[in-house]
C-alpha positions as CSV (number, residue, x, y, z in Angstrom):
1,X,11.8,-1.4,-22.8
2,X,10.5,-4.9,-23.2
3,X,14.0,-6.4,-22.8
4,X,14.8,-4.3,-19.8
5,X,11.5,-5.0,-18.0
6,X,11.7,-8.7,-18.5
7,X,15.4,-8.8,-17.6
8,X,15.0,-7.1,-14.3
9,X,11.9,-9.0,-13.4
10,X,13.8,-12.3,-14.0
11,X,16.8,-11.1,-12.0
12,X,14.6,-10.1,-9.0
13,X,12.4,-13.2,-9.1
14,X,15.4,-15.5,-9.6
15,X,17.0,-14.0,-6.5
16,X,13.8,-14.4,-4.5
17,X,13.5,-18.0,-5.7
18,X,17.1,-18.8,-4.9
19,X,16.8,-17.3,-1.4
20,X,13.7,-19.3,-0.7
21,X,15.4,-22.5,-1.8
22,X,18.5,-21.7,0.2
23,X,16.5,-21.3,3.4
24,X,15.5,-24.9,3.3
25,X,18.1,-27.2,4.9
26,X,17.3,-30.1,2.6
27,X,16.9,-27.9,-0.5
28,X,13.5,-29.3,-1.0
29,X,11.2,-27.7,-3.6
30,X,9.6,-24.4,-2.5
31,X,6.1,-24.5,-1.0
32,X,5.4,-21.2,-2.8
33,X,6.7,-19.5,-5.9
34,X,6.7,-15.9,-7.1
35,X,5.3,-15.0,-10.5
36,X,6.1,-11.7,-12.1
37,X,3.5,-10.3,-14.4
38,X,3.5,-7.0,-16.2
39,X,3.0,-4.9,-19.3
40,X,5.7,-2.9,-21.1
41,X,6.5,0.5,-19.5
42,X,6.0,3.7,-21.3
43,X,4.4,2.1,-24.3
44,X,1.2,3.4,-26.0
45,X,-2.0,1.8,-24.8
46,X,-5.3,2.5,-26.4
47,X,-8.9,2.5,-25.2
48,X,-11.6,0.7,-27.2
49,X,-12.4,3.8,-29.3
50,X,-9.1,3.3,-31.1
51,X,-7.9,6.9,-30.4
52,X,-7.9,7.7,-26.7
53,X,-4.8,6.5,-24.7
54,X,-5.1,5.2,-21.2
55,X,-3.5,8.3,-19.9
56,X,-5.8,10.7,-21.8
57,X,-8.9,8.9,-20.4
58,X,-7.4,9.1,-16.9
59,X,-9.8,6.4,-15.7
60,X,-9.0,3.3,-13.6
61,X,-8.2,0.2,-15.6
62,X,-7.9,-3.0,-13.6
63,X,-5.7,-5.9,-14.5
64,X,-6.0,-9.4,-13.0
65,X,-3.8,-12.5,-13.2
66,X,-5.9,-15.6,-13.0
67,X,-7.5,-18.5,-14.8
68,X,-10.9,-20.0,-15.6
69,X,-12.7,-23.0,-14.1
70,X,-11.2,-26.3,-15.4
71,X,-12.4,-27.1,-18.9
72,X,-13.6,-23.6,-19.6
73,X,-12.7,-22.1,-23.0
74,X,-13.3,-18.3,-23.2
75,X,-13.1,-18.4,-27.0
76,X,-16.4,-20.3,-27.1
77,X,-18.1,-18.8,-24.1
78,X,-20.3,-15.7,-23.5
79,X,-19.1,-12.7,-21.5
80,X,-21.5,-13.7,-18.7
81,X,-19.8,-17.1,-18.5
82,X,-16.4,-15.4,-18.4
83,X,-17.3,-13.4,-15.3
84,X,-18.9,-16.4,-13.5
85,X,-16.0,-18.8,-14.3
86,X,-13.0,-16.4,-13.6
87,X,-10.7,-17.1,-10.6
88,X,-8.3,-14.4,-9.6
89,X,-4.8,-14.9,-8.2
90,X,-3.9,-11.2,-8.0
91,X,-5.1,-7.9,-9.2
92,X,-3.6,-4.4,-9.7
93,X,-4.4,-1.1,-11.3
94,X,-2.7,0.3,-14.4
95,X,-0.2,3.0,-13.4
96,X,-0.9,6.2,-15.4
97,X,2.5,7.7,-14.6
98,X,4.7,4.7,-15.5
99,X,2.3,3.7,-18.3
100,X,2.2,0.1,-17.2
101,X,1.0,-2.5,-14.7
102,X,3.6,-4.6,-12.8
103,X,3.2,-6.9,-9.9
104,X,4.6,-10.1,-8.2
105,X,2.0,-12.7,-7.3
106,X,2.5,-15.6,-4.9
107,X,1.4,-19.1,-6.0
108,X,1.0,-21.3,-2.9
109,X,-0.8,-24.3,-4.3
110,X,-1.3,-26.3,-7.5
111,X,-4.8,-27.2,-6.4
112,X,-7.5,-26.6,-8.9
113,X,-7.7,-24.3,-10.8
114,X,-4.0,-23.5,-10.6
115,X,-2.8,-27.0,-11.7
116,X,0.8,-27.2,-12.9
117,X,1.3,-26.5,-16.6
118,X,-2.3,-25.2,-17.2
119,X,-2.9,-21.9,-18.9
120,X,-2.7,-18.5,-17.1
121,X,-4.5,-15.4,-18.3
122,X,-4.3,-11.6,-17.8
123,X,-7.6,-9.8,-17.9
124,X,-7.8,-6.0,-18.2
125,X,-11.0,-4.1,-17.9
126,X,-12.7,-0.8,-17.1
127,X,-15.7,-2.7,-15.6
128,X,-16.7,-6.4,-15.4
129,X,-20.3,-5.4,-16.1
130,X,-21.5,-7.2,-19.2
131,X,-22.5,-4.0,-21.0
132,X,-21.6,-2.4,-24.3
133,X,-19.8,0.5,-22.5
134,X,-17.4,-1.9,-20.7
135,X,-14.0,-2.4,-22.2
136,X,-12.0,-5.6,-21.9
137,X,-8.6,-7.1,-22.8
138,X,-8.0,-10.8,-22.3
139,X,-4.6,-12.3,-23.2
140,X,-2.9,-15.7,-22.7
141,X,0.5,-16.4,-24.3
142,X,1.5,-20.0,-25.0
143,X,4.3,-19.8,-22.4
144,X,2.0,-18.6,-19.6
145,X,1.7,-21.8,-17.6
146,X,1.3,-22.2,-13.8
147,X,4.6,-23.5,-12.4
148,X,4.9,-26.9,-10.7
149,X,5.5,-26.3,-7.0
150,X,6.9,-29.8,-6.7
151,X,9.8,-29.0,-8.9
152,X,12.5,-26.5,-8.2
153,X,12.4,-24.0,-11.0
154,X,13.1,-20.4,-11.9
155,X,10.2,-18.2,-11.0
156,X,8.2,-17.5,-14.2
157,X,7.5,-14.1,-15.7
158,X,4.2,-13.5,-17.6
159,X,5.0,-10.4,-19.7
160,X,2.6,-8.8,-22.0
161,X,5.6,-8.0,-24.1
162,X,5.9,-11.7,-24.9
163,X,2.4,-12.0,-26.2
164,X,1.6,-12.0,-29.9
165,X,-1.5,-10.6,-31.7
166,X,-3.1,-14.1,-31.8
167,X,-2.9,-14.4,-28.0
168,X,-5.6,-11.7,-27.5
169,X,-9.0,-13.3,-27.0
170,X,-10.7,-9.9,-26.7
171,X,-8.9,-6.6,-27.5
172,X,-5.5,-6.4,-29.2
173,X,-1.9,-6.9,-28.1
174,X,1.4,-6.0,-29.8
175,X,0.0,-5.7,-33.4
176,X,2.5,-6.2,-36.2
177,X,2.4,-2.6,-37.2
178,X,3.7,-1.6,-33.8
179,X,1.3,1.3,-33.4
180,X,0.5,0.4,-29.8
181,X,1.1,-2.2,-27.0
182,X,-2.4,-2.9,-25.7
183,X,-5.9,-2.0,-26.8
184,X,-9.1,-2.6,-25.0
185,X,-12.3,-3.7,-26.9
186,X,-16.0,-3.0,-26.2
187,X,-17.8,-6.0,-24.8
188,X,-20.1,-7.5,-27.4
189,X,-23.4,-8.7,-26.0
190,X,-24.5,-11.8,-27.9
191,X,-27.9,-11.8,-29.5
192,X,-30.4,-14.6,-28.5
193,X,-29.7,-17.8,-30.3
194,X,-31.8,-19.0,-33.2
195,X,-33.2,-21.8,-31.1
196,X,-34.4,-19.4,-28.5
197,X,-35.9,-17.1,-31.1
198,X,-37.7,-20.0,-32.6
199,X,-39.3,-20.9,-29.3
200,X,-40.4,-17.3,-28.8
201,X,-42.0,-17.3,-32.3
202,X,-43.8,-20.6,-31.6
203,X,-45.0,-19.4,-28.3
204,X,-46.3,-16.2,-29.9
205,X,-48.2,-18.1,-32.6
206,X,-49.8,-20.5,-30.0
207,X,-50.8,-17.5,-27.9
208,X,-52.4,-15.7,-30.9
209,X,-54.4,-18.8,-31.9
210,X,-55.8,-19.2,-28.4
211,X,-57.1,-15.6,-28.3
C-alpha cells in the first residue's frame, strides 16, 4: 500500500505542477506549489494504550501539516511550548473507513516560517490540551523540507510511509517489527525543574523563620 499511495500522489501532483507551469507563457517558476501529505491506507494504527486501534476507539484524531517558529526544537521543548510555537499549513481528520489521512496542501509563500529547505512536520492528536489524557504523534522525516517556490520542481510528497522509527518525536512510526504503522503516545507533563523546587524550598524556610 505504501508504494501505491506514494505513486498515485506523485502522479497527481506532478500533473498539477506541470499544468500550473504550462499555464505561464514564460514558463516562470510557480507562485504556489501543491504538497501531498498522507499516511498509509488500511494499515494498523494504535492508540496510546498500545492495544486499541484508531477504528476501535472511533474518536476524532486530527492531523496537521505545519512547522514550528524559527529556531524552535521540539525535542528540547515542553508540550506547552509546542502548542504556542506551532504554525499550521493545513489540517485534516483521520478517515476511519480508509484507515488513513490524505490531503493536498497549497504552499503560496516561502516567508517565515515556511522558508525553503526548512523542516516540515506532521502532528497528530486527540486533543492539544497539555494533559495526561491527551495523545500525540509528531513526526518529521529528513526528506520533509518546504519546497523553494523560486525553483521549478516536482511537487513534494510528505508520506508517513517514508518515515522511520527515529523520525517520531513523540509516539511511534513504522517500527522495525512491522506491528503497526502509527501509534500515539500520552502527553508527559514535565515536573518542576530542580531550580524551581529549590526556590520553593528556600521560600518555605524563610517563611517559617519569620513566623
